[in-house]
C-alpha distance (Angstrom), angle and dihedral (degrees) to the residues before:
residue distance angle dihedral
M1 . . .
T2 3.77 . .
N3 3.73 127.0 .
K4 3.83 121.0 -129.2
N5 3.82 90.4 -123.2
D6 3.82 93.2 54.8
K7 3.79 91.5 80.4
W8 3.86 89.5 65.1
I9 3.82 95.4 57.4
P10 3.84 95.4 89.1
W11 3.81 89.2 48.8
Y12 3.81 90.4 54.8
F13 3.82 88.4 60.5
V14 3.81 91.4 48.6
L15 3.82 90.9 47.9
F16 3.82 91.5 49.1
F17 3.83 94.0 52.5
A18 3.82 92.4 41.5
T19 3.83 89.1 55.0
I20 3.83 90.7 50.6
A21 3.83 90.9 48.9
I22 3.82 92.3 50.2
C23 3.82 92.0 48.9
D24 3.82 90.9 48.5
A25 3.82 91.0 49.6
V26 3.82 90.7 51.6
F27 3.82 92.2 48.7
V28 3.82 92.8 48.2
G29 3.81 90.7 48.2
L30 3.81 91.4 51.0
A31 3.79 92.4 46.6
L32 3.79 93.3 51.3
S33 3.79 96.1 44.5
T34 3.82 98.9 45.3
H35 3.82 103.4 43.9
R36 3.80 109.4 141.6
G37 3.79 98.0 157.2
L38 3.77 117.3 144.6
V39 3.78 115.0 -120.5
T40 3.78 123.2 -159.8
E41 3.76 111.3 -121.1
H42 3.80 115.3 -133.0
A43 3.81 91.9 6.2
Y44 3.81 93.9 167.7
Q45 3.81 93.2 53.8
K46 3.81 91.5 46.1
G47 3.77 89.4 51.9
L48 3.80 91.1 52.8
E49 3.81 90.1 50.8
Y50 3.81 93.7 51.8
N51 3.82 93.7 106.0
H52 3.80 89.2 53.8
T53 3.81 88.7 53.0
I54 3.81 91.2 52.0
A55 3.83 91.3 49.1
A56 3.82 91.0 50.2
A57 3.82 90.8 50.9
E58 3.81 90.7 51.0
Q59 3.81 90.3 49.1
Q60 3.81 90.4 51.1
D61 3.81 90.9 50.8
G62 3.81 88.8 53.3
L63 3.81 91.8 56.4
N64 3.83 92.3 64.7
W65 3.78 91.1 -153.3
Q66 3.78 119.3 163.0
G67 3.75 115.9 -138.6
R68 3.80 126.4 178.5
L69 3.79 117.2 -168.8
E70 3.81 118.5 -159.7
F71 3.80 134.6 -178.6
D72 3.81 126.7 -172.4
Q73 3.86 101.8 180.0
S74 3.82 93.7 -87.9
I75 3.83 109.5 32.5
V76 3.81 131.0 52.2
S77 3.82 111.9 -153.1
L78 3.79 133.2 -175.6
F79 3.81 122.2 -166.9
L80 3.80 107.9 -161.2
R81 3.81 130.5 -171.8
D82 3.79 132.3 170.0
A83 3.82 128.8 -127.2
N84 3.84 90.8 -81.1
D85 3.83 91.6 53.5
Q86 3.81 91.0 -108.4
P87 3.82 119.4 138.9
I88 3.78 114.6 -102.5
Q89 3.79 106.9 -126.7
R90 3.79 132.2 -156.0
A91 3.80 98.6 -1.0
E92 3.79 123.2 155.4
V93 3.80 105.2 -106.7
T94 3.80 126.7 -179.4
A95 3.80 127.4 178.8
Y96 3.81 116.7 -149.3
M97 3.80 116.1 -160.1
F98 3.81 117.1 -157.0
R99 3.80 124.2 -171.1
V100 3.80 105.5 -129.7
T101 3.78 99.3 -156.4
Q102 3.80 105.0 30.8
D103 3.77 134.7 39.1
G104 3.79 123.8 -133.4
Y105 3.81 102.3 48.3
D106 3.83 100.8 81.6
F107 3.81 117.8 127.2
D108 3.80 141.4 157.7
R109 3.81 138.2 -138.0
P110 3.81 131.5 -166.8
L111 3.80 112.8 -120.9
I112 3.81 113.6 -133.1
Y113 3.81 121.8 -134.8
R114 3.83 108.4 -113.2
G115 3.81 98.7 176.1
N116 3.81 137.0 -92.3
G117 3.82 93.3 51.1
L118 3.82 95.0 -53.4
Y119 3.79 120.6 133.8
S120 3.81 119.6 178.8
S121 3.77 145.8 155.5
P122 3.80 136.5 -179.4
V123 3.81 112.8 -107.1
V124 3.79 131.2 -166.1
F125 3.80 113.1 -161.4
P126 3.82 116.4 -149.8
L127 3.83 92.8 -143.2
K128 3.78 137.7 27.6
G129 3.79 120.9 -120.6
Q130 3.79 137.4 56.5
W131 3.79 121.0 -5.4
D132 3.80 134.5 169.9
I133 3.79 117.6 -136.8
T134 3.79 117.5 -159.9
V135 3.81 115.8 -174.6
S136 3.79 117.4 -158.6
V137 3.83 119.6 -161.3
S138 3.79 127.4 -168.0
W139 3.82 117.6 -173.8
L140 3.82 130.7 154.6
D141 3.83 94.5 -19.2
S142 3.81 90.5 -49.2
Y143 3.78 125.6 114.9
Y144 3.79 130.4 -156.0
Q145 3.79 134.3 178.0
K146 3.78 132.3 -167.8
K147 3.79 125.0 -174.4
Q148 3.80 131.3 -165.7
R149 3.81 136.1 168.9
I150 3.80 114.6 -133.8
F151 3.79 137.6 -178.8
V152 3.80 117.6 -132.9
K153 3.82 114.6 -151.8
């Protein structure tokens, strides 16, 4: 003897798999339309230059420079001293600002020498939130970098 509801059992399986397919389609659509992942440009070339990056880091460690990077919501400052605790004067200093969470807002500013090893410049960030500041210094055939993550209010 068959029950009246038994004829619906195959349709329950169809309904179950149709629901899964609809949910998967929604998730795939959301994933494709909201991608904001950051992609490294020229990744292959950067990979080939990795040994050069390691050598530059070792050279920087050998300089024994002391750099202190500060940010007060409107001014980026770098205090820079050499291995003998003397201020480094008249170097070429550039601050690169990178948006941590979103591509397309990165920019750079030269830092001006203010005296006694201080380099600074006013900076206006286009968006609030997390930023990475990388300061690059070139002085007498020596190179130095300092990096810091900040939060802009």
